[in-house]
Steps between C-alpha positions, in 0.01 A plus 500: 500500500824306445361320213384828334843651539674184372279502199602857415876394503615808706849487669497354855574864641189637346289202618644543846417877512154450365417239761652728771271779365192267558619432845519875578169555343342220722667680797328831409180326433500347843498849668457811291135448401406477872752748629234773546276253697803394710595849594136578588425201711835402652666841541182712542599747235233750365425511120692830456818341645456185295469705186809688584703193584384309184522794262831640627662145509393419145604834357845496663558142378405605132711812510807322627475278189661776293820476719455116508535493128831694528629247746423220247729673241776569754534199733524130511156374425532182699549708812209717420267192453627362842472842664147545366387153645664558841354847537159368377517235771622714788218757429236239526653364821514852663157623381288324758730628779469868394221734615631846430356654182839626367651143551208336322537732205881432476435124526227503226730712282790251547269212398392678181852631439653153532236344280554778242872457505469125446258559200733749339791262542301216345418704201854613458610137526255383239637765269857369552434140464236481226480633144209739419274232360506307838476794726127569439435131574701525831330816604159339420579180689618700781182702501277190471666332790488808721130492447511139614674616814225765562242224446666279762612762758173663626315178564785356672534820705134473609556132619822581691363806661234296660770353713666824592459842326879560502589167359462598131777762537727246660428241220572775234821573673603128523418440126722789406782392730491142365512647133796706606688200627433298184589781280827569691603138417363501138609841358885447515432172302289633232777614264527824279248640249576422137767703335279615219137614552381667193851607417580629845717352771323383801589616843615239751280518796759351735773734381587792740390841375852587387509193275183576308521594136714804396232783544613802696300504834279795547362620830121514586475870402635420159263209465207707609592761235491233236170357621329838530610603147393192326162593356419151400530384853309800647207446273492131558525541879227752492292272283569209722397696818160566346478142384581398870234743615249309290593135563728435795236563774187395294372277785514773751360740248201279428440434864479876583262559194278202595474602865382851394287397203343201645566339832751301695343167440494541113858636521625184666326277247651687199849520637471135609438406138713758316829439689518129402393597140792749472742243634377229269536726202858605597620155596354321190541757227799722589761283329266413206458874417846625575689235300346686189633843602798626304712812512364627167132463616517654836280796426221294343499284803475800726200619297335163547576495862349841541187410320443201715526729808251732351257235392516340852434841661201551269361161601532599874298815421210292382535199715292623794362197698597245228784277651565328159563854340749577780689184442500564119628855556780374727598237247521752218690759734748217599583444131625873492708432806673202370597691183613840656722393768745272285507755220604773748788279614615424158489867391725612788728205422516625141602856579730448803867519447678166611691663780171681628242216483437504874467877515246497224299221661521694818355811339233285340406367841390858590194433301374300789416819671198515271367196691564674839291793370206295393326440846516883574367594151225238530404632836502861371284428193251284692464781762429790265363345186254238384657157538504419130726803451780273628512298199497800259803630694678174458410487124650851470804380677532209258479721216758746630733214584473368137590846375802513722614165381465607139711807574772281661494282181532812271812620700641152487465488131660843465779400722560188301503690167753754641730216623452315179 
């Protein structure tokens, strides 16, 4: 990972934050995929309680990201990074000790909030330190390495849990606490962003809030007004939510489909092959694809990514008992994933005012709610319609998502024409 970052020539602060992002991802991978099993076996919770805890915790964490983006624009980013890491660590340390449903909801919400806060701060820091041409590379490298973290975390969690079911939580907390100590030493030594990034003065992370560039501070209500009246942002957030509905929980979605349409044994076989296929595609091709993405070609790339989603879903519809077809379908589907995600980031970076980068990224993070809706929608469709209907619904969501992206681009061009 260090060799990859060094090859890209990013500033040390970007390298440090990306590596910290990987550490946090490994921490999540150690525990979150098995959290439902842990709550059932170790704490004796019923399925309804587990669904409430996981769903409410995830939703609260995502919704908080809107305010988290505002914090990035108003406060010292170094403190936000350290605070996120400390909160992340404490929540994991406390979770095995908590048995009350409200407490578990709060802790899971804090884990997701801390991770979301760190992610938003990372994006804002990339925007401050790198010119536009390099930002898409940084976003892509981060996304690639995050997938490496997801590839490492769950298998490690299985091994560690064999010793003690609570040990993965403590290990996640320890990793985050160690990262916090390292970053507390490193961040004050990383210097200031370049003075000129695409003609704009960079904001010094280490400067107190009152020493940041001369932009009149606005309160959260005013920020929310700006966000809620930017049609470009609204259309892109809605499009991103539908895109997240399609791709962010695809493994869970496929598992539910396969269990209903076929059987548990076949579901395990397919998921066992498709998850490594998805990880391999993302890790090996993400950077190769994204380095060719430019501002002026964002919409064509979104069309291409949507087409890959649709083709992959069509392959799923006809795969039946053919394991090779399931693998091919996931490989095609994954190509859409590695295109759509970095393009979304770059578009938000393009439309966000310099003093509201964090708030715009926070708003964009609300699109993750689409992923939270996926398991519920999948269960509903599989309960009340033929199983193959699920893929038609996802194809429709992909097309509507593309239409919303297009509307966002139209408003973006109109706004640029009015300003120009």
